[in-house]
C-alpha positions as CSV (number, residue, x, y, z in Angstrom):
1,X,7.2,-26.0,-5.6
2,X,9.0,-22.7,-6.2
3,X,7.7,-19.3,-7.0
4,X,8.8,-16.4,-8.6
5,X,7.4,-13.0,-7.4
6,X,7.2,-9.5,-9.1
7,X,6.9,-6.5,-7.1
8,X,5.4,-3.2,-7.6
9,X,5.3,0.4,-5.5
10,X,2.0,1.7,-4.5
11,X,1.0,4.8,-2.3
12,X,-2.2,4.7,-0.4
13,X,-3.9,7.6,1.4
14,X,-6.2,8.1,4.2
15,X,-7.7,10.7,6.5
16,X,-8.1,8.0,9.0
17,X,-5.1,5.9,9.7
18,X,-1.9,4.5,8.5
19,X,-3.6,1.0,8.6
20,X,-6.6,2.5,6.4
21,X,-4.2,3.9,3.8
22,X,-2.4,0.5,3.2
23,X,-6.0,-1.1,3.0
24,X,-6.9,1.4,0.4
25,X,-3.9,0.6,-1.7
26,X,-4.4,-3.2,-1.4
27,X,-8.0,-3.2,-2.0
28,X,-7.7,-1.0,-5.3
29,X,-4.8,-3.0,-6.2
30,X,-6.6,-6.1,-5.8
31,X,-9.2,-4.8,-8.7
32,X,-6.3,-5.6,-11.4
33,X,-3.6,-7.8,-9.8
34,X,-4.0,-11.6,-8.8
35,X,-1.8,-13.4,-6.7
36,X,-0.8,-10.7,-4.3
37,X,1.3,-12.3,-1.4
38,X,3.3,-9.9,0.6
39,X,3.6,-6.2,1.2
40,X,6.5,-4.0,2.9
41,X,5.9,-0.6,4.2
42,X,8.7,1.5,2.7
43,X,7.5,5.2,3.5
44,X,5.1,6.8,5.8
45,X,4.5,10.6,5.6
46,X,1.4,12.8,6.4
47,X,0.0,16.0,5.5
48,X,-0.5,18.6,8.2
49,X,-3.3,21.2,8.5
50,X,-3.6,23.8,11.1
51,X,-1.3,21.8,13.6
52,X,-3.4,18.3,12.9
53,X,-2.9,15.4,10.8
54,X,-5.1,16.1,7.8
55,X,-4.2,12.6,5.8
56,X,-1.6,10.0,5.9
57,X,0.4,8.6,2.8
58,X,2.0,5.3,2.7
59,X,4.1,3.8,0.2
60,X,4.4,0.2,0.0
61,X,6.0,-2.6,-1.9
62,X,3.7,-5.3,-3.0
63,X,4.5,-8.8,-4.3
64,X,2.5,-11.1,-6.2
65,X,3.3,-14.4,-8.1
66,X,3.8,-14.6,-11.7
67,X,1.3,-17.1,-13.6
């Protein structure tokens, strides 16, 4: 059986960690997308406040199967 995938780009953010930013993006997308199968981190950046990381932003490609 073969599959056809569509992919979209998401950006998640977190004050905790890169992993949490990814999890936030995927959890939100899961509310409306079905069949998510993979993700690829394409960009990582952060906001600096007073010399410290204030929050992380992570952009991902997310692939899901078409029904």
